[in-house]
C-alpha positions as CSV (number, residue, x, y, z in Angstrom):
1,M,1.7,86.7,20.0
2,K,-0.4,88.8,16.7
3,I,-2.7,91.7,17.5
4,G,-4.3,91.9,14.3
5,N,-1.6,90.9,11.7
6,I,1.0,92.4,13.9
7,D,3.3,89.2,14.4
8,L,5.0,90.3,17.6
9,G,6.7,86.4,17.8
10,E,6.9,84.5,20.7
11,R,6.8,86.6,24.6
12,P,7.3,89.3,23.4
13,V,8.5,92.3,26.3
14,M,6.4,95.9,25.2
15,L,7.2,99.5,26.8
16,A,4.3,100.3,29.0
17,P,2.7,103.9,28.0
18,M,4.1,106.3,30.9
19,E,3.4,110.4,30.9
20,D,6.2,112.5,30.4
21,V,8.2,108.9,30.0
22,T,7.6,107.3,26.8
23,D,8.2,110.3,24.1
24,L,9.4,109.9,20.3
25,S,12.8,109.3,21.8
26,F,12.8,107.2,24.3
27,R,10.5,104.9,22.4
28,T,13.2,104.5,19.9
29,I,16.1,103.9,22.2
30,C,13.9,101.1,23.5
31,R,12.7,99.7,20.1
32,E,16.6,99.6,19.1
33,Q,17.4,98.1,22.7
34,G,14.8,95.2,22.2
35,A,11.3,96.2,23.3
36,D,9.0,94.7,20.6
37,M,6.3,97.1,21.1
38,V,5.9,100.8,22.3
39,Y,3.3,102.5,23.3
40,T,2.7,106.9,23.6
41,E,2.0,108.8,26.2
42,F,-1.4,109.6,27.4
43,V,-3.6,111.3,24.6
44,S,-6.3,113.2,26.4
45,A,-9.5,112.7,23.8
46,D,-10.8,115.8,25.4
47,A,-7.3,118.0,24.5
48,L,-6.8,116.3,20.7
49,I,-10.3,116.9,19.9
50,R,-9.7,121.0,20.8
51,N,-6.5,120.5,18.8
52,I,-4.7,121.6,21.8
53,Q,-1.0,121.1,20.1
54,S,1.3,120.1,22.7
55,T,-1.2,117.1,23.1
56,V,-1.2,116.9,19.0
57,R,2.6,116.6,19.1
58,K,2.0,112.6,21.0
59,L,0.6,111.0,18.0
60,S,3.7,111.6,15.9
61,I,5.8,108.0,15.2
62,A,8.7,107.4,13.5
63,P,9.3,104.5,11.0
64,A,11.8,102.9,13.6
65,E,9.6,103.2,16.2
66,R,7.5,100.6,14.7
67,P,4.8,98.5,15.9
68,A,4.0,101.2,17.7
69,A,0.3,102.3,19.8
70,I,-1.4,105.2,20.5
71,Q,-3.0,105.5,24.0
72,I,-5.9,107.9,24.3
73,Y,-7.8,108.3,27.5
74,G,-11.3,110.2,28.2
75,K,-15.0,109.5,29.7
76,E,-17.1,109.8,26.8
77,I,-18.6,108.1,24.1
78,D,-18.2,110.5,21.5
79,P,-15.4,112.3,22.4
80,M,-13.3,109.1,22.6
81,V,-14.0,107.9,19.3
82,E,-13.1,111.2,17.4
83,A,-10.2,111.3,19.2
84,A,-9.8,107.6,17.7
85,K,-10.6,108.9,14.6
86,I,-7.7,111.7,14.6
87,A,-5.0,109.3,15.9
88,E,-6.2,106.8,13.0
89,Q,-5.1,109.4,11.0
90,A,-1.4,109.7,12.0
91,N,-1.4,105.2,11.4
92,P,-0.6,103.6,14.4
93,D,0.0,100.0,14.4
94,V,-2.5,99.9,17.5
95,I,-5.1,102.0,19.3
96,D,-5.1,101.3,22.9
97,L,-7.6,102.4,25.3
98,N,-6.8,103.9,28.6
99,F,-9.0,102.2,31.2
100,G,-6.2,101.9,34.2
101,C,-4.6,105.0,35.0
102,P,-5.1,105.8,38.6
103,V,-3.5,109.5,39.1
104,K,-6.1,111.5,40.9
105,K,-6.5,114.0,38.0
106,V,-8.2,110.9,35.8
107,A,-9.6,108.7,37.4
108,S,-11.3,111.2,39.9
109,K,-12.7,112.8,36.6
110,G,-14.1,109.4,34.8
111,A,-11.6,108.8,32.8
112,G,-8.7,105.6,32.7
113,A,-9.5,103.5,35.7
114,G,-12.2,106.1,36.5
115,L,-14.0,103.9,34.5
116,L,-13.7,100.9,36.7
117,R,-16.9,102.3,38.6
118,N,-19.2,102.8,35.6
119,V,-18.0,99.6,33.3
120,P,-21.1,100.1,31.3
121,L,-19.8,103.4,30.2
122,M,-16.2,101.6,29.7
123,L,-17.8,98.7,27.2
124,N,-19.9,101.4,25.5
125,I,-16.8,103.6,24.9
126,T,-14.8,100.3,23.7
127,R,-17.8,99.0,21.2
128,A,-17.8,102.3,19.9
129,V,-14.3,102.9,19.1
130,V,-13.7,99.2,17.7
131,N,-16.6,100.6,14.9
132,A,-15.4,103.8,14.4
133,V,-11.5,103.2,12.8
134,K,-10.3,100.2,11.0
135,V,-6.6,100.1,13.0
136,P,-6.7,96.9,15.8
137,V,-7.8,98.6,19.4
138,T,-6.8,97.2,22.6
139,A,-6.9,98.1,25.9
140,K,-5.7,98.5,28.9
141,T,-6.9,98.4,32.3
142,R,-6.1,97.3,36.3
143,L,-7.9,94.4,38.7
144,G,-10.8,96.5,39.7
145,W,-11.3,99.8,41.6
146,D,-10.5,98.6,44.8
147,H,-9.6,94.9,47.2
148,N,-13.5,94.9,46.9
149,S,-14.5,95.0,43.4
150,K,-11.1,92.4,41.4
151,H,-13.9,91.8,38.7
152,I,-11.1,91.5,35.9
153,V,-12.1,87.9,35.0
154,E,-15.9,88.8,33.7
155,L,-14.3,92.4,32.9
156,A,-12.3,90.5,30.0
157,E,-14.8,88.8,29.0
158,Q,-16.4,91.8,28.4
159,L,-14.1,94.2,27.2
160,Q,-13.3,90.5,24.5
161,D,-17.1,90.4,23.2
162,C,-17.0,94.6,22.5
163,G,-14.3,93.4,19.7
164,I,-10.7,94.4,21.4
165,Q,-8.0,92.5,20.1
166,A,-5.3,92.4,23.1
167,L,-5.7,93.3,26.8
168,T,-3.3,94.6,29.2
169,I,-4.0,94.1,33.0
170,H,-2.0,96.0,35.6
171,G,-1.8,93.6,38.5
172,R,-3.2,96.5,41.3
173,T,-6.2,97.9,42.1
174,R,-6.8,101.5,41.5
175,S,-6.8,102.4,45.4
176,Q,-3.3,100.7,45.1
177,L,-2.0,103.3,42.8
178,Y,2.4,101.6,42.3
179,N,1.8,100.8,46.6
180,G,2.4,97.0,47.5
181,E,3.1,94.3,45.2
182,A,1.0,93.5,41.6
183,D,-0.7,90.4,42.1
184,W,-0.1,88.5,38.8
185,T,-2.5,85.4,40.5
186,L,-6.0,87.3,38.8
187,I,-4.1,87.8,35.4
188,G,-2.9,84.4,35.5
189,E,-7.0,83.6,36.1
190,V,-7.9,85.4,32.5
191,K,-5.3,84.1,31.0
192,N,-6.6,80.8,31.6
193,N,-10.2,81.5,31.3
194,P,-11.2,79.3,28.3
195,R,-13.5,82.2,26.9
196,M,-10.6,84.1,26.5
197,K,-9.1,84.0,22.6
198,I,-7.2,87.4,22.6
199,P,-3.7,88.1,23.9
200,I,-3.4,88.7,27.3
201,I,-0.4,91.2,28.0
202,G,0.8,91.2,32.0
203,N,2.0,94.5,33.3
204,G,3.3,95.1,37.2
205,D,6.4,95.2,38.9
206,V,8.6,93.2,36.2
207,T,11.9,94.7,37.1
208,T,14.2,91.7,36.4
209,P,15.0,89.3,33.1
210,Q,14.5,86.8,35.7
211,R,10.8,88.1,36.9
212,L,10.3,88.2,33.4
213,A,11.0,84.3,32.6
214,E,9.4,83.4,35.7
215,Y,6.0,85.3,34.9
216,Y,5.8,83.5,31.3
217,D,6.1,80.5,32.9
218,R,4.5,80.8,36.0
219,Y,1.1,82.7,34.4
220,G,1.3,81.9,30.7
221,V,0.5,85.4,29.6
222,D,1.0,86.0,25.9
223,G,3.0,89.0,26.7
224,I,4.4,91.1,29.0
225,M,4.6,95.3,29.4
226,V,7.5,96.7,31.0
227,G,7.3,100.4,33.1
228,R,9.0,102.0,35.8
229,A,11.4,99.5,35.2
230,S,12.8,100.6,31.7
231,I,12.8,104.7,33.0
232,G,16.3,105.4,32.7
233,A,17.4,102.1,31.9
234,P,16.2,101.4,27.8
235,W,18.6,98.9,27.7
236,I,16.8,96.7,30.0
237,F,14.7,95.3,26.8
238,G,17.8,94.2,25.9
239,E,19.1,92.4,28.9
240,M,15.2,90.6,29.2
241,K,15.3,89.3,25.2
242,R,19.2,87.9,26.1
243,Y,17.7,86.2,29.1
244,L,14.5,84.8,27.1
245,A,17.1,83.2,24.3
246,T,19.5,81.9,26.4
247,G,19.1,82.1,30.1
248,E,22.0,83.8,30.8
249,T,22.3,87.6,32.1
250,S,24.6,89.8,29.8
251,P,24.6,92.9,30.5
252,I,25.9,95.8,28.3
253,P,28.8,98.0,29.7
254,T,28.2,101.0,32.0
255,H,29.9,103.5,28.6
256,E,26.9,101.8,26.3
257,K,24.7,102.5,28.8
258,M,26.0,106.0,29.4
259,A,26.1,106.6,26.1
260,L,22.4,105.9,25.9
261,I,21.4,108.4,28.9
262,R,23.6,110.8,26.5
263,R,21.9,110.3,23.4
264,Q,18.2,110.8,25.8
265,I,19.6,114.4,26.8
266,S,20.8,115.3,23.2
267,E,17.4,114.6,21.6
268,S,15.4,115.4,24.4
269,I,16.9,119.1,23.7
270,N,16.7,118.5,20.1
271,R,13.2,117.9,20.2
272,I,11.8,120.5,23.2
273,D,14.4,123.0,23.8
274,E,17.3,123.4,26.3
275,Y,15.9,124.1,29.1
276,R,12.6,122.3,29.1
277,G,14.8,118.8,27.6
278,I,16.4,119.1,30.5
279,L,13.6,119.4,32.9
280,H,12.1,116.3,30.6
281,I,15.0,114.1,31.3
282,R,15.5,114.7,34.6
283,R,13.2,111.5,35.4
284,H,15.5,109.4,33.9
285,L,18.4,111.1,35.5
286,A,16.7,110.7,39.1
287,A,15.3,107.1,38.3
288,T,18.6,105.2,36.4
289,P,19.8,101.8,38.1
290,L,23.6,103.0,36.4
291,F,24.2,105.5,39.3
292,K,22.4,103.7,42.4
293,G,24.7,101.9,45.1
294,I,27.6,104.6,44.1
295,P,29.2,105.5,47.6
296,N,29.3,108.9,48.4
297,F,27.1,110.1,45.3
298,R,24.9,112.4,47.0
299,E,26.6,115.8,46.3
300,T,26.9,114.7,42.6
301,R,23.1,113.2,42.4
302,I,22.0,116.9,43.8
303,A,24.0,118.7,41.2
304,M,23.2,116.8,38.4
305,L,19.4,117.0,39.3
306,R,19.5,120.9,39.4
307,A,21.4,121.1,35.8
308,K,20.1,124.3,33.6
309,T,22.1,123.8,31.1
310,F,23.7,121.1,28.7
311,D,27.3,122.0,29.4
312,E,26.6,121.9,32.8
313,L,24.8,118.5,32.8
314,N,28.0,117.5,30.3
315,D,30.1,118.9,32.6
316,I,28.8,116.7,35.9
317,L,28.3,113.2,33.4
318,N,32.0,113.6,32.9
319,L,33.1,113.8,36.3
320,I,30.8,110.7,37.1
321,E,32.4,108.6,34.4
322,Q,36.0,109.3,35.4
323,K,35.5,109.5,39.1
324,F,32.6,106.9,39.9
325,L,32.4,104.3,37.2
326,Q,35.7,103.3,35.5
């Protein structure tokens, strides 16, 4: 699969953009573990052109994480064009347009998935950004706004005609948020539409190596993007790539997974500061499958998620390793 001149190989597995998750450290670790391409957190066009430093920092891309895409979102043409030009100066491999974020504070204002209710504006934004930058432009969206407006087959053609070089489709409507099961049948229809010439990337509920291989075989997509299943589990990309190559499950040892969790904690603290770095990493600690299914773990879990210093958290992780993960 290729996006412009970027060759991602056959059946690539990609890290989805996720706010407060896909920071530089996590992206780099996921690339090391086997992700073929990574995406930044959501970058607000309005905040970027106002030079809000917390947003500007999201543009930083390290050599070790390439190929990497910067994903921007907004609801107006001119700010999106200006933001794309600023993002281009950070030298991303791709600029991705967020037409799929379902959260209320974004979609209700007409950005993200909110543009599914104003397709002409979505297309005008896409066309303008494509014409404004030289790097490949891609888009990520959903099946439609709700059950009665699943127009993704037609919309995919329209976005392609605007000049995007790949399209990612999350298999839910905006109204579903992240509830229910992702419906990949329409993703498959888009891929099998003879008018579509650009790569189609599927997204939604790909949680295991077996499901990844099944969806590749069943729907014929060019790429698959993994989101929530990677939170607290960056090693999932290696497991998925090995399964695609060999048909065998080969999870890495528990102590190696624990080492990756510890690395995330350290790099999060170094990137921000001790207090906020630990707050940031709690989402990964809460979601990691490494601790799921451990009996009598509730009190230890609560203590882990309440820890406020590195030393406190490190002591709890040492206890977990000694008591639960031997």
